C-alpha positions as CSV (number, residue, x, y, z in Angstrom):
1,M,16.4,-9.7,-15.3
2,T,12.6,-9.8,-15.3
3,V,11.1,-12.6,-13.4
4,A,7.8,-14.0,-14.8
5,R,5.0,-14.4,-12.3
6,P,1.3,-15.3,-12.7
7,D,-1.1,-12.4,-12.8
8,A,-3.8,-13.5,-10.4
9,T,-6.2,-11.8,-8.1
10,V,-8.5,-13.2,-5.4
11,E,-11.8,-13.7,-7.2
12,A,-14.2,-15.5,-4.7
13,I,-14.3,-16.9,-1.2
14,A,-16.6,-19.7,0.0
15,A,-16.8,-21.3,3.4
16,A,-18.7,-24.2,5.1
17,A,-18.8,-25.8,8.5
18,Y,-18.7,-29.5,9.3
19,R,-19.5,-30.7,12.8
20,V,-18.0,-34.2,13.5
21,P,-19.1,-36.1,16.6
22,T,-16.2,-37.3,18.8
23,D,-15.6,-41.1,19.0
24,R,-16.5,-40.9,22.7
25,P,-17.4,-38.2,25.3
26,E,-14.4,-35.9,26.0
27,S,-13.5,-33.4,28.7
28,D,-10.6,-31.5,30.1
29,G,-10.1,-29.5,33.3
30,T,-12.6,-26.8,32.3
31,L,-14.7,-28.0,29.4
32,S,-16.7,-31.0,28.1
33,W,-17.7,-31.7,24.4
34,D,-19.1,-34.3,22.1
35,S,-18.2,-32.9,18.7
36,T,-15.6,-30.8,16.9
37,T,-16.4,-28.3,14.1
38,L,-14.1,-27.8,11.2
39,V,-14.7,-24.6,9.3
40,A,-13.4,-24.9,5.7
41,V,-12.5,-22.0,3.4
42,E,-11.9,-22.0,-0.3
43,V,-10.3,-19.0,-2.1
44,A,-10.4,-18.9,-5.9
45,G,-8.1,-16.9,-8.2
46,G,-6.0,-17.3,-11.3
47,G,-7.6,-20.5,-12.2
48,A,-6.7,-22.2,-9.0
49,R,-8.3,-22.8,-5.6
50,G,-6.7,-22.5,-2.2
51,F,-8.0,-24.5,0.7
52,G,-7.8,-23.6,4.4
53,Y,-9.6,-24.4,7.6
54,T,-9.9,-23.7,11.3
55,Y,-11.5,-25.5,14.3
56,A,-14.2,-23.0,15.5
57,D,-17.9,-22.4,16.0
58,A,-19.8,-22.7,12.7
59,S,-20.5,-19.0,12.8
60,A,-16.9,-18.4,11.7
61,A,-17.9,-19.6,8.2
62,G,-20.2,-16.6,7.7
63,L,-17.4,-14.2,8.8
64,A,-14.9,-15.9,6.4
65,A,-17.2,-15.8,3.4
66,G,-18.8,-12.5,4.1
67,L,-16.9,-9.8,5.9
68,L,-13.4,-11.2,5.2
69,G,-14.2,-12.3,1.7
70,D,-15.3,-8.7,0.9
71,A,-12.0,-7.4,2.4
72,V,-9.7,-9.5,0.1
73,R,-11.7,-9.9,-3.1
74,G,-9.6,-8.3,-5.8
75,A,-6.3,-8.6,-3.8
76,D,-3.1,-9.9,-5.3
77,A,-3.3,-13.7,-4.9
78,L,0.5,-13.9,-4.6
79,D,0.8,-11.5,-1.7
80,P,-0.8,-13.1,1.4
81,P,0.9,-10.7,3.9
82,A,-0.8,-7.7,2.2
83,A,-4.1,-9.5,2.2
84,H,-3.6,-10.4,5.9
85,R,-3.3,-6.7,6.7
86,A,-6.6,-6.1,5.0
87,L,-8.2,-8.9,6.9
88,R,-6.9,-7.5,10.2
89,R,-8.5,-4.1,9.4
90,A,-11.8,-5.7,8.4
91,I,-12.1,-7.8,11.5
92,R,-11.4,-5.0,14.0
93,N,-15.0,-4.4,15.1
94,A,-16.0,-8.1,14.8
95,G,-13.1,-9.1,17.2
96,A,-9.5,-10.1,16.4
97,G,-9.8,-13.0,18.9
98,G,-12.5,-15.7,19.1
99,A,-14.5,-16.6,16.0
100,G,-13.3,-13.5,14.1
101,G,-9.7,-14.4,14.5
102,M,-10.3,-18.0,13.7
103,A,-12.1,-17.1,10.5
104,L,-9.3,-14.8,9.6
105,S,-6.8,-17.7,10.2
106,A,-8.7,-20.0,7.8
107,V,-8.7,-17.4,5.1
108,D,-5.0,-16.7,5.5
109,V,-4.2,-20.4,5.3
110,A,-6.3,-20.6,2.1
111,L,-4.4,-17.6,0.6
112,W,-1.1,-19.2,1.2
113,D,-2.3,-22.5,-0.2
114,L,-3.5,-20.6,-3.3
115,K,-0.1,-19.0,-3.7
116,G,1.6,-22.3,-3.5
117,K,-0.7,-23.8,-6.2
118,L,-0.3,-20.8,-8.5
119,L,3.5,-21.1,-8.3
120,G,3.5,-24.9,-8.2
121,L,5.4,-25.0,-4.9
122,P,4.8,-26.8,-1.7
123,L,4.4,-24.5,1.3
124,A,7.6,-26.0,2.8
125,V,9.5,-24.7,-0.2
126,L,7.6,-21.5,-0.4
127,I,8.4,-20.4,3.1
128,G,11.6,-22.4,3.7
129,R,12.6,-24.8,6.4
130,A,14.8,-24.3,9.4
131,H,14.2,-28.0,10.2
132,A,13.5,-31.0,8.0
133,A,11.1,-32.4,10.5
134,V,9.9,-31.8,14.0
135,P,9.1,-34.3,16.9
136,V,5.4,-35.0,17.6
137,Y,3.8,-35.8,20.9
138,G,0.5,-37.8,21.2
139,S,-2.2,-35.7,22.8
140,G,-5.5,-36.9,24.4
141,G,-5.9,-38.7,27.7
142,F,-9.1,-36.8,28.4
143,C,-10.5,-36.5,31.9
144,S,-13.6,-38.3,30.8
145,Y,-11.5,-41.5,30.0
146,G,-11.5,-44.4,32.3
147,E,-8.4,-46.1,33.4
148,R,-8.4,-48.6,30.5
149,E,-9.1,-46.0,27.9
150,L,-6.2,-43.8,29.3
151,E,-3.8,-46.7,29.2
152,E,-4.7,-47.9,25.7
153,Q,-4.5,-44.5,24.0
154,L,-1.4,-43.2,25.6
155,G,0.3,-46.6,25.5
156,E,-0.4,-47.0,21.8
157,W,1.4,-43.7,21.0
158,A,4.4,-44.7,23.1
159,A,4.5,-48.1,21.3
160,Q,4.5,-46.2,18.0
161,G,7.7,-44.5,19.0
162,F,6.3,-41.0,19.9
163,P,8.9,-39.4,22.1
164,A,6.2,-38.0,24.5
165,V,2.4,-38.1,25.2
166,K,0.1,-35.6,26.9
167,M,-2.9,-36.2,29.1
168,K,-5.6,-33.9,30.5
169,V,-5.8,-33.1,34.2
170,G,-7.7,-30.6,36.3
171,R,-11.2,-32.0,36.4
172,D,-10.6,-33.6,39.8
173,A,-7.4,-32.4,41.4
174,R,-7.6,-35.2,44.0
175,A,-7.7,-37.9,41.4
176,D,-5.0,-36.5,39.2
177,P,-2.0,-38.0,40.9
178,D,-3.4,-41.5,40.5
179,R,-4.3,-40.8,36.8
180,V,-0.8,-39.6,36.2
181,R,0.7,-42.8,37.8
182,I,-1.6,-44.9,35.6
183,A,-0.3,-43.0,32.5
184,R,3.3,-43.4,33.5
185,A,2.9,-47.2,33.9
186,A,1.3,-47.4,30.5
187,I,3.9,-45.5,28.5
188,G,7.1,-46.7,30.1
189,G,10.0,-44.4,29.5
190,A,8.3,-42.0,27.1
191,G,8.0,-38.4,28.0
192,L,4.9,-37.5,30.0
193,F,3.1,-34.1,29.6
194,V,0.0,-32.8,31.5
195,D,-2.4,-30.1,30.5
196,A,-4.7,-28.5,33.1
197,N,-6.4,-26.1,30.7
198,G,-6.2,-23.4,33.5
199,A,-8.2,-25.5,36.0
200,Y,-5.9,-25.2,39.0
201,T,-5.5,-22.4,41.5
202,R,-1.9,-21.2,41.9
203,K,-1.3,-23.2,45.1
204,Q,-2.9,-26.3,43.7
205,A,-0.6,-26.1,40.7
206,L,2.5,-25.7,42.8
207,A,1.5,-28.7,45.0
208,L,0.6,-31.0,42.1
209,A,3.7,-30.0,40.1
210,D,5.8,-31.6,42.9
211,V,3.7,-34.7,42.8
212,F,3.8,-35.0,39.0
213,A,7.6,-34.5,39.0
214,G,7.8,-37.8,40.9
215,E,6.3,-39.6,37.9
216,G,8.7,-37.9,35.5
217,V,6.3,-35.2,34.2
218,T,8.4,-32.7,32.2
219,W,5.6,-30.4,30.8
220,L,2.9,-28.6,32.7
221,E,0.6,-26.8,30.4
222,E,-1.7,-24.0,31.5
223,P,-1.5,-24.9,35.2
224,V,-3.5,-21.7,35.8
225,S,-5.5,-19.6,33.4
226,S,-3.4,-18.3,30.5
227,D,-4.8,-14.8,31.4
228,D,-3.0,-15.0,34.8
229,L,0.5,-14.1,33.7
230,A,1.6,-13.5,37.3
231,G,0.3,-16.9,38.3
232,L,2.0,-18.6,35.4
233,R,5.3,-16.9,36.3
234,L,4.9,-18.0,39.9
235,V,4.4,-21.6,38.9
236,R,7.3,-21.4,36.4
237,D,9.6,-20.0,39.0
238,R,8.8,-22.6,41.6
239,A,8.2,-25.7,39.5
240,P,10.6,-28.6,39.9
241,A,13.8,-28.5,37.9
242,G,13.2,-30.1,34.5
243,M,9.5,-29.2,34.3
244,D,8.5,-26.7,31.6
245,V,5.5,-24.5,32.0
246,A,3.7,-23.9,28.7
247,A,0.9,-21.7,27.4
248,G,-0.1,-19.5,24.4
249,E,-2.7,-21.6,22.5
250,Y,-5.3,-18.8,22.7
251,G,-2.9,-16.1,21.3
252,H,-4.3,-14.2,18.4
253,S,-1.6,-11.5,17.8
254,P,2.2,-11.0,18.0
255,A,1.5,-8.6,20.9
256,Y,-0.2,-11.4,22.9
257,F,2.9,-13.6,22.6
258,R,5.3,-10.8,23.4
259,R,3.4,-9.9,26.6
260,M,3.5,-13.6,27.7
261,L,7.2,-13.8,27.1
262,E,8.0,-10.4,28.6
263,A,6.2,-11.5,31.7
264,G,8.5,-14.5,32.0
265,A,5.3,-16.6,32.2
266,V,6.3,-19.7,30.2
267,D,9.3,-21.8,29.4
268,V,7.8,-22.9,26.1
269,L,5.5,-20.8,24.0
270,Q,2.5,-22.4,22.2
271,A,0.9,-21.0,19.1
272,D,-2.0,-22.3,17.0
273,L,-2.2,-21.0,13.4
274,T,-5.9,-21.8,13.3
275,R,-6.3,-19.0,15.9
276,C,-3.4,-16.7,15.7
277,G,-3.8,-15.5,12.1
278,G,-3.0,-18.5,9.9
279,V,0.5,-18.9,8.3
280,T,1.2,-15.2,8.5
281,G,0.3,-15.0,12.1
282,F,2.2,-18.2,13.0
283,L,5.4,-17.0,11.4
284,A,5.0,-13.7,13.3
285,A,4.6,-15.7,16.6
286,A,7.7,-17.7,15.6
287,A,9.7,-14.5,15.2
288,V,8.6,-13.3,18.6
289,A,9.7,-16.7,20.1
290,A,13.0,-16.5,18.4
291,A,13.6,-12.9,19.7
292,F,13.2,-14.3,23.2
293,A,15.1,-17.5,22.5
294,A,12.0,-19.4,23.6
295,P,11.1,-22.8,22.3
296,L,7.9,-22.9,20.2
297,S,5.4,-25.7,20.1
298,S,2.4,-25.9,17.8
299,H,-1.1,-26.4,19.2
300,C,-3.4,-29.0,17.6
301,A,-4.2,-29.1,13.8
302,P,-1.1,-31.1,12.9
303,A,-1.8,-31.2,9.2
304,L,-1.5,-27.4,9.0
305,H,1.4,-27.0,11.3
306,A,3.9,-29.3,9.7
307,A,5.4,-26.8,7.3
308,P,5.1,-23.6,9.3
309,L,6.6,-25.1,12.4
310,C,9.5,-26.5,10.4
311,A,10.1,-22.9,9.3
312,A,10.4,-21.7,12.9
313,E,13.9,-21.3,14.3
314,T,13.1,-22.4,17.8
315,A,10.6,-25.2,16.9
316,A,10.3,-27.7,19.7
317,H,7.5,-30.2,18.7
318,A,4.0,-30.5,17.2
319,E,0.9,-31.7,19.0
320,W,-0.7,-34.8,17.5
321,F,-4.1,-34.1,19.0
322,H,-6.5,-37.0,18.9
323,D,-9.7,-35.1,17.8
324,H,-8.0,-33.2,15.0
325,V,-5.9,-36.2,13.8
326,R,-9.1,-38.2,13.5
327,I,-11.0,-35.5,11.6
328,E,-8.0,-34.8,9.2
329,R,-7.8,-38.5,8.4
330,M,-11.5,-38.7,7.8
331,L,-12.1,-35.5,5.8
332,L,-8.8,-34.5,4.2
333,D,-6.8,-36.0,1.4
334,G,-3.0,-35.5,1.8
335,A,-2.9,-35.2,5.6
336,P,0.7,-36.0,6.8
337,E,1.6,-38.9,9.1
338,P,4.5,-39.0,11.5
339,S,7.3,-41.5,11.1
340,D,9.7,-42.6,13.9
341,G,8.2,-39.9,16.1
342,V,8.7,-37.0,13.8
343,L,6.5,-35.1,11.4
344,A,7.8,-33.7,8.1
345,P,5.9,-31.4,5.7
346,Q,4.9,-32.9,2.3
347,R,6.9,-31.7,-0.6
348,D,5.2,-33.5,-3.5
349,R,2.1,-31.3,-3.9
350,P,1.7,-27.6,-4.2
351,G,0.5,-25.5,-1.2
352,F,-0.3,-27.5,1.9
353,G,-1.1,-30.5,-0.3
354,L,-4.5,-30.9,1.4
355,E,-7.9,-31.2,-0.2
356,L,-11.3,-31.6,1.4
357,K,-13.0,-34.9,0.7
358,R,-16.3,-33.3,-0.2
359,A,-18.4,-36.4,-0.4
360,D,-17.2,-37.7,2.9
361,A,-17.6,-34.3,4.6
362,E,-21.1,-33.5,3.3
363,R,-22.9,-35.7,6.0
364,Y,-21.4,-33.5,8.7
365,R,-22.2,-30.1,7.1
366,V,-24.1,-27.6,9.3
367,G,-25.6,-24.2,8.6
């Protein structure tokens, strides 16, 4: 039996960057910022347009439309994995990590979105689902927040029925125990996660893990640099029972995730499809996690992760990150919303079901 399929090739790629100011100053253990940049990519082919994006420096837009656009122009629009290989080859000298990898990720997302639109299928149907929905945890609690801001933000997520919330630590190790106690009082019995963004030394992380455990903290993210696999392993081995050590958000290839798991560095692997190669890269990371029987948690960009994370066998939960949720609500039509503490991919629109609100986004355009 012959199966009919559209005959479509990638015809054109365009990209633009939109820098959106934060609603208030933000910082974590190692960085401060006052804006977040969304780099949007559009891929045209077969009479349809696929949309993708990443959160990166505005320079990623030039890489996406230029170097990477040249690499996949004329490619089969129904074969994103083959296009992904071409993208990987093209980005070699520009760098597979950093802005290069993020640009690649946005293009890959747009290619999968285009395929879904050409076939008239939502991404969740196109790639399948191992889970109907995944839990979400509220993520914010920045180090720049005062006590009241911390209480209000984390408390609101707990009141909405989120099973857990996450706060930033590491800016001032001496103040962190008090901030964690404030957070615990604000959220009641909800799960409490902390993220140090690699700010602690190994010994600081071990000492504070014991303190945090007293407040019911069950997740310690990047207690030391994610490049320090031996340090992560040390903290993981000596952390209190019931406290997971997590990292992986900077991963850009399957080999990165494999090395982290082979080192026994984490209990939970994190992956971010806006950095690790889009849908193709995220599914590869999910396969690595499954091979090690390691739980997988998505990092940021919840609108993009809903469907791919549900396709992951060992999916744990999705991050409902304040900055990205705010931008996706402002600039995207079709962004999913959690219900009863879980996030499900949309199944009523083809592809990711997302469209850029061009008129709303234009005021933030840069470059």
